[in-house]
Residue frames as qw, qx, qy, qz and C-alpha x, y, z in Angstrom:
[[0.978, -0.010, 0.154, -0.139, 33.23, 96.23, 139.37],
 [0.393, -0.595, 0.636, 0.296, 36.61, 94.45, 139.30],
 [0.392, 0.455, -0.643, -0.475, 37.99, 92.85, 136.15],
 [0.049, 0.052, -0.997, 0.037, 37.65, 89.30, 137.46],
 [0.352, 0.372, 0.650, -0.562, 34.05, 90.00, 138.53],
 [0.509, 0.540, -0.154, -0.652, 33.21, 91.20, 135.01],
 [0.308, 0.320, -0.853, -0.275, 34.77, 88.07, 133.52],
 [0.130, 0.103, 0.935, -0.314, 32.89, 85.87, 136.00],
 [0.466, 0.478, 0.387, -0.636, 29.59, 87.52, 135.11],
 [0.428, 0.510, -0.491, -0.562, 30.42, 87.20, 131.41],
 [0.251, 0.175, -0.944, -0.122, 30.96, 83.47, 131.67],
 [0.238, 0.208, 0.812, -0.492, 28.07, 82.92, 134.09],
 [0.517, 0.423, 0.034, -0.744, 25.73, 84.32, 131.46],
 [0.352, 0.323, -0.776, -0.413, 26.55, 81.30, 129.31],
 [0.842, -0.160, 0.231, -0.461, 24.90, 78.70, 131.59],
 [0.848, 0.298, -0.434, 0.056, 27.71, 76.23, 130.87],
 [0.806, -0.569, 0.084, 0.143, 30.05, 74.39, 133.21],
 [0.696, -0.027, 0.216, 0.684, 33.01, 75.53, 131.10],
 [0.055, -0.620, 0.002, 0.783, 34.09, 79.04, 130.03],
 [0.227, 0.224, 0.717, 0.620, 32.10, 79.71, 126.87],
 [0.295, 0.508, 0.294, -0.754, 29.44, 81.94, 125.37],
 [0.470, 0.437, 0.713, 0.280, 27.09, 81.64, 122.39],
 [0.109, 0.545, -0.095, -0.826, 26.87, 84.30, 119.68],
 [0.569, 0.497, 0.643, 0.123, 24.56, 84.22, 116.66],
 [0.099, -0.362, 0.328, 0.867, 25.53, 86.15, 113.53],
 [0.617, 0.467, 0.033, -0.633, 23.21, 87.05, 110.65],
 [0.592, 0.427, -0.595, -0.336, 22.66, 84.31, 108.10],
 [0.952, -0.221, -0.051, -0.205, 22.07, 81.47, 110.56],
 [0.597, 0.407, -0.558, 0.408, 25.65, 81.32, 111.81],
 [0.707, -0.673, -0.033, -0.214, 25.85, 80.08, 115.38],
 [0.446, 0.532, -0.579, 0.428, 29.14, 80.32, 117.28],
 [0.794, -0.591, -0.144, 0.020, 29.97, 78.57, 120.53],
 [0.289, 0.758, -0.421, 0.407, 33.03, 80.52, 121.71],
 [0.883, -0.385, -0.222, 0.152, 35.15, 78.47, 124.12],
 [0.130, -0.909, 0.374, -0.133, 37.79, 80.04, 126.36],
 [0.941, 0.144, -0.258, 0.166, 40.65, 77.65, 125.63],
 [0.408, -0.792, 0.447, 0.080, 43.87, 77.08, 127.56],
 [0.633, 0.585, -0.489, -0.133, 46.75, 75.76, 125.47],
 [0.384, 0.223, -0.847, 0.293, 48.22, 73.63, 128.28],
 [0.674, -0.460, -0.057, -0.575, 46.21, 71.86, 130.97],
 [0.265, -0.376, 0.821, -0.338, 46.18, 69.33, 133.76],
 [0.127, -0.071, -0.979, -0.146, 44.89, 65.76, 133.89],
 [0.151, 0.437, 0.699, -0.546, 41.80, 67.02, 135.71],
 [0.357, 0.514, -0.088, -0.775, 40.81, 68.87, 132.52],
 [0.439, 0.241, -0.743, -0.444, 40.47, 65.59, 130.63],
 [0.303, 0.392, 0.659, 0.566, 38.16, 64.29, 129.33],
 [0.101, -0.140, -0.102, -0.980, 36.33, 67.39, 128.16],
 [0.431, 0.177, 0.546, -0.697, 32.80, 68.00, 129.49],
 [0.376, 0.314, 0.859, 0.149, 30.16, 65.82, 127.82],
 [0.289, 0.823, 0.378, -0.310, 28.09, 68.86, 126.88],
 [0.043, 0.766, -0.393, -0.507, 31.00, 70.42, 125.03],
 [0.250, -0.180, 0.883, 0.354, 31.77, 67.18, 123.20],
 [0.390, 0.552, 0.733, -0.073, 28.11, 66.93, 122.15],
 [0.239, 0.875, 0.045, -0.418, 28.28, 70.42, 120.69],
 [0.082, -0.584, 0.663, 0.461, 31.45, 69.51, 118.83],
 [0.382, 0.110, 0.904, 0.160, 29.91, 66.30, 117.51],
 [0.359, 0.719, 0.587, -0.101, 26.96, 68.24, 116.07],
 [0.025, -0.786, 0.132, 0.603, 29.05, 71.17, 114.79],
 [0.737, 0.674, 0.051, -0.003, 29.70, 71.85, 111.13],
 [0.643, 0.495, -0.324, 0.487, 33.31, 72.65, 111.98],
 [0.632, -0.655, -0.145, 0.387, 35.76, 73.32, 114.80],
 [0.362, 0.830, -0.115, 0.408, 37.72, 76.56, 114.58],
 [0.743, -0.520, -0.067, 0.416, 41.04, 76.85, 116.42],
 [0.064, -0.898, 0.262, 0.348, 43.85, 79.40, 116.41],
 [0.321, 0.574, -0.717, -0.232, 46.13, 76.78, 114.86],
 [0.957, -0.037, -0.200, -0.208, 45.90, 73.04, 114.31],
 [0.178, -0.710, 0.655, -0.188, 48.48, 72.08, 116.93],
 [0.835, -0.120, 0.511, -0.165, 47.55, 68.39, 116.67],
 [0.862, 0.396, 0.278, 0.150, 48.74, 67.95, 113.09],
 [0.382, 0.874, -0.204, 0.221, 51.34, 70.65, 112.49],
 [0.803, -0.013, -0.296, 0.517, 55.02, 70.21, 113.34],
 [0.424, -0.620, -0.171, 0.638, 57.19, 72.64, 115.27],
 [0.371, 0.889, 0.201, 0.175, 57.02, 76.12, 113.71],
 [0.267, -0.924, 0.257, 0.093, 60.35, 77.13, 115.31],
 [0.914, -0.016, 0.247, 0.323, 62.81, 75.05, 113.26],
 [0.590, 0.378, 0.178, 0.690, 64.34, 77.82, 111.14],
 [0.227, -0.935, -0.213, 0.169, 64.56, 80.80, 113.46],
 [0.408, 0.808, -0.215, 0.367, 67.01, 83.60, 112.71],
 [0.737, -0.201, -0.325, 0.558, 70.33, 83.56, 114.59],
 [0.122, -0.961, -0.103, -0.224, 70.66, 86.65, 116.76],
 [0.276, 0.612, -0.509, 0.539, 73.64, 88.41, 118.40],
 [0.431, -0.133, -0.773, 0.446, 74.51, 87.29, 121.95],
 [0.324, -0.781, -0.530, -0.066, 72.04, 88.35, 124.62],
 [0.483, -0.526, -0.149, 0.684, 74.67, 90.54, 126.27],
 [0.189, -0.014, 0.336, 0.923, 74.53, 92.76, 123.17],
 [0.213, -0.444, -0.617, -0.614, 70.71, 92.88, 123.09],
 [0.525, -0.700, -0.478, -0.072, 69.61, 93.18, 126.73],
 [0.118, -0.820, 0.281, -0.484, 70.38, 95.67, 129.47],
 [0.202, 0.314, -0.815, 0.442, 72.35, 94.66, 132.54],
 [0.487, -0.070, 0.513, -0.704, 69.12, 94.60, 134.55],
 [0.842, 0.215, -0.135, -0.475, 67.34, 92.43, 131.98],
 [0.601, 0.364, -0.707, 0.082, 70.26, 90.00, 131.84],
 [0.063, -0.244, 0.774, -0.581, 70.27, 89.70, 135.62],
 [0.671, 0.057, 0.323, -0.665, 66.52, 89.04, 135.67],
 [0.816, 0.319, -0.377, -0.300, 66.82, 86.49, 132.86],
 [0.397, 0.362, -0.802, 0.261, 69.72, 84.68, 134.56],
 [0.305, -0.156, 0.680, -0.649, 67.77, 84.50, 137.81],
 [0.793, 0.172, 0.109, -0.574, 64.70, 83.09, 136.08],
 [0.727, 0.385, -0.557, -0.109, 66.77, 80.58, 134.14],
 [0.111, 0.352, -0.825, 0.428, 68.48, 79.53, 137.37],
 [0.549, -0.048, 0.534, -0.641, 65.14, 78.83, 139.07],
 [0.863, 0.309, -0.019, -0.399, 64.16, 76.67, 136.07],
 [0.770, -0.277, 0.528, 0.226, 67.47, 74.81, 135.96],
 [0.697, 0.639, 0.221, 0.240, 68.37, 76.29, 132.58],
 [0.522, -0.411, 0.152, 0.732, 71.47, 78.14, 131.36],
 [0.248, 0.790, -0.023, -0.560, 71.82, 81.29, 129.28],
 [0.174, -0.400, 0.731, 0.525, 74.08, 79.56, 126.77],
 [0.301, 0.282, 0.887, 0.206, 71.31, 77.49, 125.23],
 [0.213, 0.831, 0.500, -0.120, 69.28, 80.67, 124.56],
 [0.346, -0.543, 0.110, 0.757, 72.08, 83.09, 123.70],
 [0.050, -0.161, 0.527, 0.833, 71.41, 83.44, 119.97],
 [0.066, 0.523, 0.839, 0.137, 67.65, 82.89, 119.99],
 [0.099, -0.543, -0.235, -0.800, 65.14, 85.70, 119.32],
 [0.109, -0.147, 0.575, -0.798, 63.96, 87.32, 122.54],
 [0.691, -0.057, -0.022, -0.720, 60.32, 86.46, 121.80],
 [0.801, 0.070, -0.583, -0.118, 61.20, 82.79, 121.46],
 [0.297, 0.153, -0.730, 0.596, 63.02, 82.83, 124.79],
 [0.402, -0.121, 0.313, -0.852, 59.88, 84.35, 126.33],
 [0.815, 0.004, -0.282, -0.506, 57.69, 81.58, 124.90],
 [0.671, 0.120, -0.705, 0.197, 60.06, 78.85, 126.15],
 [0.049, 0.165, -0.624, 0.763, 60.12, 80.42, 129.61],
 [0.592, -0.082, 0.121, -0.792, 56.32, 80.63, 129.72],
 [0.843, 0.052, -0.452, -0.289, 55.92, 77.02, 128.56],
 [0.510, 0.160, -0.733, 0.421, 58.52, 75.79, 131.07],
 [0.210, -0.173, 0.478, -0.835, 56.78, 77.71, 133.86],
 [0.763, -0.046, -0.094, -0.638, 53.47, 76.07, 132.94],
 [0.779, 0.116, -0.617, 0.001, 55.09, 72.64, 132.92],
 [0.250, 0.188, -0.700, 0.642, 56.56, 73.26, 136.38],
 [0.451, -0.081, 0.329, -0.826, 53.01, 74.05, 137.53],
 [0.465, 0.080, 0.865, -0.167, 51.90, 70.63, 136.30],
 [0.616, 0.599, 0.117, -0.497, 50.44, 71.64, 132.93],
 [0.480, -0.117, 0.755, 0.431, 50.92, 69.62, 129.76],
 [0.259, 0.286, -0.384, -0.839, 50.11, 70.43, 126.12],
 [0.251, -0.126, -0.898, -0.338, 48.22, 67.16, 125.56],
 [0.110, -0.556, -0.753, 0.334, 45.71, 68.27, 128.21],
 [0.034, 0.216, -0.071, -0.973, 45.27, 71.67, 126.54],
 [0.518, 0.463, 0.503, -0.514, 41.67, 72.43, 125.58],
 [0.525, 0.634, -0.274, -0.498, 42.33, 73.12, 121.91],
 [0.129, 0.382, -0.903, -0.146, 44.46, 69.98, 121.59],
 [0.306, 0.152, 0.895, -0.289, 41.73, 67.84, 123.15],
 [0.549, 0.576, 0.242, -0.555, 39.10, 69.43, 120.93],
 [0.390, 0.588, -0.573, -0.416, 41.22, 68.68, 117.86],
 [0.045, -0.172, 0.984, -0.021, 41.60, 65.05, 118.92],
 [0.410, 0.369, 0.723, -0.416, 37.84, 64.76, 119.42],
 [0.491, 0.631, -0.097, -0.593, 37.14, 66.49, 116.09],
 [0.234, 0.411, -0.829, -0.300, 39.24, 63.85, 114.37],
 [0.179, 0.088, 0.956, -0.215, 37.27, 61.13, 116.16],
 [0.413, 0.559, 0.532, -0.484, 33.95, 62.72, 115.14],
 [0.462, 0.320, 0.558, 0.610, 35.15, 63.53, 111.59],
 [0.023, 0.925, 0.294, -0.241, 34.38, 67.18, 112.32],
 [0.581, 0.613, 0.036, 0.534, 36.15, 69.53, 109.88],
 [0.520, -0.597, -0.134, 0.595, 38.83, 71.81, 111.37],
 [0.348, 0.829, 0.139, 0.415, 39.35, 75.43, 110.31],
 [0.579, -0.217, -0.224, 0.753, 42.36, 77.48, 111.45],
 [0.021, -0.947, -0.254, 0.195, 41.80, 81.08, 112.48],
 [0.095, 0.922, -0.334, -0.174, 45.40, 81.92, 111.61],
 [0.937, 0.250, -0.178, 0.166, 47.73, 78.87, 111.64],
 [0.737, -0.518, 0.050, 0.431, 51.20, 78.39, 113.13],
 [0.574, 0.255, 0.225, 0.745, 53.05, 80.01, 110.20],
 [0.026, -0.779, -0.210, -0.590, 51.07, 83.24, 110.59],
 [0.633, -0.765, -0.111, 0.040, 51.59, 83.13, 114.35],
 [0.739, -0.233, 0.119, 0.621, 55.36, 82.96, 113.85],
 [0.352, 0.523, 0.261, 0.731, 55.19, 85.79, 111.31],
 [0.312, -0.881, -0.190, -0.300, 53.47, 87.99, 113.91],
 [0.728, -0.622, 0.048, 0.284, 56.25, 87.23, 116.38],
 [0.687, 0.087, 0.228, 0.685, 58.99, 87.82, 113.84],
 [0.169, 0.695, 0.251, 0.652, 57.57, 91.28, 113.15],
 [0.495, -0.816, -0.252, 0.157, 57.76, 92.35, 116.80],
 [0.196, 0.907, -0.259, 0.267, 60.09, 95.35, 117.25],
 [0.130, -0.706, 0.648, -0.254, 63.61, 94.69, 118.59],
 [0.421, 0.192, -0.886, -0.021, 63.25, 90.96, 118.11],
 [0.671, -0.483, -0.502, -0.254, 60.53, 90.75, 120.72],
 [0.333, 0.190, -0.581, 0.718, 62.59, 92.21, 123.58],
 [0.396, -0.295, 0.175, -0.852, 59.44, 93.74, 125.04],
 [0.861, -0.185, -0.325, -0.346, 57.74, 90.34, 125.25],
 [0.710, 0.044, -0.571, 0.410, 60.75, 88.90, 127.06],
 [0.074, 0.261, -0.409, 0.872, 60.87, 91.87, 129.41],
 [0.623, -0.290, -0.028, -0.726, 57.14, 91.56, 130.18],
 [0.868, -0.098, -0.483, -0.069, 57.57, 87.83, 130.81],
 [0.541, 0.087, -0.559, 0.622, 60.37, 88.45, 133.30],
 [0.125, -0.284, 0.252, -0.917, 58.66, 91.42, 134.97],
 [0.697, -0.172, 0.067, -0.693, 55.32, 89.66, 135.43],
 [0.358, 0.220, -0.907, -0.003, 56.70, 86.18, 136.14],
 [0.045, 0.129, 0.858, -0.495, 54.75, 85.60, 139.34],
 [0.484, 0.326, 0.188, -0.790, 51.62, 87.33, 138.04],
 [0.552, 0.285, -0.608, -0.494, 51.65, 85.01, 135.02],
 [0.215, 0.018, -0.961, 0.175, 51.74, 81.96, 137.30],
 [0.246, 0.282, 0.619, -0.690, 48.73, 83.31, 139.19],
 [0.521, 0.360, -0.191, -0.750, 46.91, 84.01, 135.92],
 [0.419, 0.163, -0.858, -0.247, 47.43, 80.41, 134.85],
 [0.037, -0.145, -0.895, 0.419, 45.94, 79.18, 138.12],
 [0.383, 0.350, 0.303, -0.799, 42.90, 81.43, 137.70],
 [0.556, 0.327, -0.449, -0.618, 42.26, 80.22, 134.15],
 [0.276, 0.074, -0.958, 0.012, 42.67, 76.61, 135.23],
 [0.189, 0.204, 0.724, -0.631, 39.97, 77.17, 137.85],
 [0.532, 0.299, -0.088, -0.787, 37.51, 78.06, 135.08],
 [0.650, 0.202, -0.652, -0.333, 37.82, 74.47, 133.84],
 [0.359, 0.066, -0.879, 0.308, 38.42, 72.60, 137.09],
 [0.095, 0.252, 0.658, -0.703, 35.68, 74.22, 139.19],
 [0.210, -0.336, -0.635, -0.664, 31.99, 74.16, 138.30],
 [0.364, 0.896, 0.159, 0.197, 30.63, 76.74, 138.62],
 [0.504, 0.471, -0.264, 0.674, 33.66, 79.07, 138.46],
 [0.411, -0.313, -0.542, 0.663, 34.77, 80.61, 141.79],
 [0.061, -0.871, -0.468, -0.138, 32.68, 83.47, 143.13],
 [0.448, -0.663, -0.095, 0.592, 35.35, 85.58, 144.80],
 [0.390, 0.915, 0.097, 0.023, 35.92, 88.92, 143.00],
 [0.685, -0.352, 0.255, 0.585, 39.62, 88.49, 142.32],
 [0.294, 0.878, -0.151, -0.345, 41.51, 90.87, 140.04],
 [0.906, 0.245, 0.167, 0.301, 43.38, 89.32, 137.15],
 [0.411, -0.618, 0.237, 0.627, 46.94, 90.63, 136.75],
 [0.546, 0.816, -0.069, -0.176, 48.04, 92.48, 133.65],
 [0.752, -0.311, 0.445, 0.374, 50.92, 90.65, 131.96],
 [0.566, 0.444, 0.389, 0.576, 51.15, 92.56, 128.64],
 [0.129, -0.357, -0.011, 0.925, 52.18, 96.12, 127.97],
 [0.472, 0.621, 0.266, -0.567, 49.71, 98.24, 126.00],
 [0.350, 0.602, -0.520, -0.494, 51.66, 97.92, 122.75],
 [0.013, 0.164, -0.982, -0.093, 52.00, 94.14, 123.05],
 [0.388, 0.368, 0.727, -0.432, 48.32, 93.80, 123.96],
 [0.492, 0.627, -0.046, -0.602, 47.43, 95.60, 120.74],
 [0.329, 0.490, -0.729, -0.347, 49.63, 93.35, 118.58],
 [0.100, 0.116, -0.986, 0.066, 49.07, 89.99, 120.29],
 [0.187, 0.388, 0.809, -0.401, 45.45, 90.40, 121.34],
 [0.350, 0.629, 0.264, -0.642, 43.48, 93.24, 119.76],
 [0.312, 0.522, -0.523, -0.597, 44.83, 93.04, 116.20],
 [0.065, 0.057, -0.985, -0.151, 44.44, 89.26, 116.14],
 [0.269, 0.430, 0.732, -0.455, 40.91, 89.55, 117.53],
 [0.399, 0.609, -0.042, -0.684, 40.00, 91.90, 114.68],
 [0.266, 0.363, -0.782, -0.431, 41.40, 89.44, 112.12],
 [0.049, 0.128, 0.983, -0.124, 39.53, 86.54, 113.75],
 [0.363, 0.493, 0.441, -0.656, 36.34, 88.57, 113.76],
 [0.450, 0.523, -0.365, -0.625, 36.56, 88.96, 109.98],
 [0.166, 0.202, -0.951, -0.164, 37.34, 85.25, 109.63],
 [0.168, 0.286, 0.873, -0.357, 34.31, 84.25, 111.67],
 [0.392, 0.540, 0.184, -0.722, 32.09, 86.76, 109.88],
 [0.385, 0.445, -0.588, -0.554, 32.94, 85.10, 106.56],
 [0.233, -0.032, 0.968, -0.085, 31.72, 81.65, 107.65],
 [0.382, -0.192, -0.642, -0.636, 28.81, 80.08, 105.78],
 [0.687, -0.395, 0.042, -0.609, 25.58, 79.22, 107.64],
 [0.762, 0.003, -0.639, 0.102, 26.03, 76.55, 110.28],
 [0.672, -0.732, 0.039, -0.105, 26.93, 75.74, 113.88],
 [0.599, 0.531, -0.433, 0.416, 30.55, 76.15, 114.92],
 [0.723, -0.635, -0.095, 0.254, 32.64, 75.49, 118.01],
 [0.388, 0.791, -0.208, 0.425, 35.35, 78.18, 118.22],
 [0.782, -0.478, -0.160, 0.366, 38.29, 77.57, 120.57],
 [0.298, 0.775, -0.157, 0.536, 40.12, 80.84, 121.23],
 [0.445, 0.067, -0.580, 0.678, 42.56, 81.54, 124.04],
 [0.285, -0.692, -0.633, 0.198, 40.56, 82.50, 127.14],
 [0.265, -0.513, -0.110, 0.809, 42.23, 85.91, 127.36],
 [0.051, 0.098, 0.520, 0.847, 40.84, 86.79, 123.91],
 [0.225, -0.564, -0.744, -0.278, 37.28, 86.65, 125.29],
 [0.319, -0.850, -0.362, 0.213, 37.48, 89.61, 127.69],
 [0.426, -0.471, 0.088, 0.767, 39.09, 93.00, 128.09],
 [0.258, 0.723, -0.080, -0.636, 39.34, 95.88, 125.66],
 [0.425, 0.519, -0.561, -0.484, 38.85, 94.79, 122.06],
 [0.459, -0.121, 0.872, -0.116, 37.78, 91.26, 123.01],
 [0.003, -0.022, -0.851, -0.525, 36.47, 88.92, 120.33],
 [0.041, 0.576, 0.813, -0.073, 32.80, 88.68, 121.49],
 [0.024, 0.740, 0.213, -0.638, 32.53, 92.48, 121.68],
 [0.003, -0.388, 0.536, 0.749, 33.99, 92.90, 118.19],
 [0.026, 0.238, 0.910, 0.338, 31.53, 90.37, 116.79],
 [0.014, 0.703, 0.654, -0.279, 28.59, 92.12, 118.46],
 [0.006, -0.662, 0.052, 0.747, 29.73, 95.54, 117.29],
 [0.001, 0.177, -0.719, -0.672, 30.01, 94.29, 113.72],
 [0.056, -0.423, -0.891, -0.154, 26.53, 92.86, 114.16],
 [0.147, -0.516, -0.196, -0.821, 25.25, 96.29, 115.20],
 [0.636, -0.585, -0.504, -0.001, 24.59, 95.28, 118.82]]
């Protein structure tokens, strides 16, 4: 069975018109795990009525970080040597070509950490595909939580997210290299994830999702964070919770639902 087919079956088991699944933990703790996308299109707003009803009744909304109330976490980044001293000739050529297609120049990125350049490139690519942060699922959920007076709990927060990135080896060169290498695959992945929110039910065709992380990056950016989130969710008091986690955290090796079930002895 292909990877996309497994994901499709996983989400179809939820019986929702949006990518989500319910998990109950011991002690009357009920989690509605939502596969969030951090940037979206106008067609993804407003959120489905059923999801908003769950949020309205929830004891709290859990998000990776409260992006609706926190400022930019990238104001005091370390100054790095010029890119020509940090990247290979091949990497520089690939970066220059990508920057050219986006109408950007190397000079404005020359002393930034490689991981930050990767994030800017990914965000710019999403914007060129018509995505905007104010249509992101977690952002919309946060806005609705404020309207409903639903408490918000961060799974990690923006400061911790930046700390994870700052600890990447070689200033995050591997993340930049993966971003450049899988540029077109990442665009396709965005389109697939958008379809989970724009089409109801999700598409039936057994597509294969591309791999856009190396094994080492997947462990740091996905698996290790999933394990930390699992412990965070396991420590919740009794209640009903809507949990918005990036959609890619809900499938694949070491995914969040599997970790929760394993900890629950299932």
